[in-house]
C-alpha positions in Angstrom: 22.4 -35.9 32.0 24.7 -38.6 33.0 28.5 -37.6 32.8 31.4 -39.8 33.3 34.8 -38.4 34.2 36.5 -40.5 32.4 35.9 -42.5 28.9 36.0 -46.5 27.9 37.0 -47.1 24.4 37.0 -50.8 24.0 37.3 -53.2 21.0 34.6 -55.5 20.0 31.0 -53.6 20.2 31.9 -51.4 23.0 31.7 -47.7 22.2 33.5 -44.8 23.5 30.8 -43.3 26.3 31.7 -39.7 25.1 30.2 -40.5 21.8 27.3 -42.3 23.0 26.4 -38.7 24.9 27.7 -36.7 21.9 25.2 -39.0 19.7 22.1 -38.7 22.3 22.5 -34.8 23.2 22.4 -34.2 19.4 19.9 -36.6 18.9 17.5 -35.0 21.9 18.2 -31.0 20.2 17.8 -32.6 16.8 14.1 -33.1 17.9 13.8 -30.5 20.2 14.3 -28.1 17.1 12.3 -30.2 14.5 9.0 -30.0 16.9 9.9 -26.2 17.6 7.5 -24.3 15.7 8.9 -20.8 15.1 10.7 -20.3 12.3 13.5 -18.2 12.5 16.1 -17.2 10.0 19.3 -19.6 10.9 17.4 -22.9 11.7 18.1 -24.5 8.1 22.3 -24.2 9.2 21.3 -25.6 13.2 19.7 -28.4 11.3 22.6 -28.9 8.8 25.2 -28.8 11.4 23.7 -30.9 14.1 22.9 -33.5 11.1 26.8 -33.1 10.3 27.2 -33.4 14.4 25.6 -36.9 14.5 27.4 -38.4 11.1 30.7 -37.7 13.0 29.5 -39.8 16.1 27.8 -42.5 14.1 31.8 -42.9 12.8 33.5 -43.0 15.6 35.3 -40.3 17.9 35.3 -37.0 16.2 37.7 -34.5 15.5 37.7 -32.1 18.4 38.5 -29.0 16.5 35.4 -30.1 13.9 33.4 -30.6 17.1 33.8 -27.3 18.5 33.6 -25.7 15.2 30.1 -27.4 14.9 28.8 -26.6 18.2 30.2 -22.6 17.7 28.1 -22.5 14.3 25.1 -24.2 16.4 25.6 -21.9 19.0 25.5 -19.1 16.6 22.4 -20.4 14.6 20.1 -20.8 17.9 21.4 -19.2 20.4 18.8 -16.5 21.0 15.7 -19.5 21.1 15.5 -19.9 24.8 13.3 -22.8 24.5 15.9 -24.8 22.8 19.1 -23.4 25.3 19.0 -26.7 27.7 19.4 -29.0 24.4 22.0 -26.7 23.4 23.4 -26.7 26.9 24.2 -30.7 26.8 25.6 -31.0 23.5 27.9 -28.7 24.6 28.6 -30.5 27.9 28.8 -33.6 25.3 31.7 -31.6 22.6 33.5 -31.0 26.1 33.5 -34.4 27.1 36.7 -34.7 24.2 38.8 -32.1 26.0 40.3 -29.0 24.3 41.7 -28.9 21.2 45.6 -29.2 20.5 47.5 -26.0 20.9 49.4 -24.6 18.0 
């Protein structure tokens, strides 16, 4: 996975590279989850939350607290499925590119 230390937000068609990485990581994990043969209790929850993340990434720079909440939901839903661990790690890495949520 490629990571950059900075990000680029430019008008005129170029997109924030963090958003592009998030979109790619979510897409990969969605495909891996769809191809995973085993059923598990929280599969639908993971699928729904990944769809929500994909929608957020499709509409510009998402809100960091919402990204982190989605990541926690997905991790809780598929965290014990070892075959999906790398994809989950990639999504986590993409979320971390957006930085920490503001402290209250």
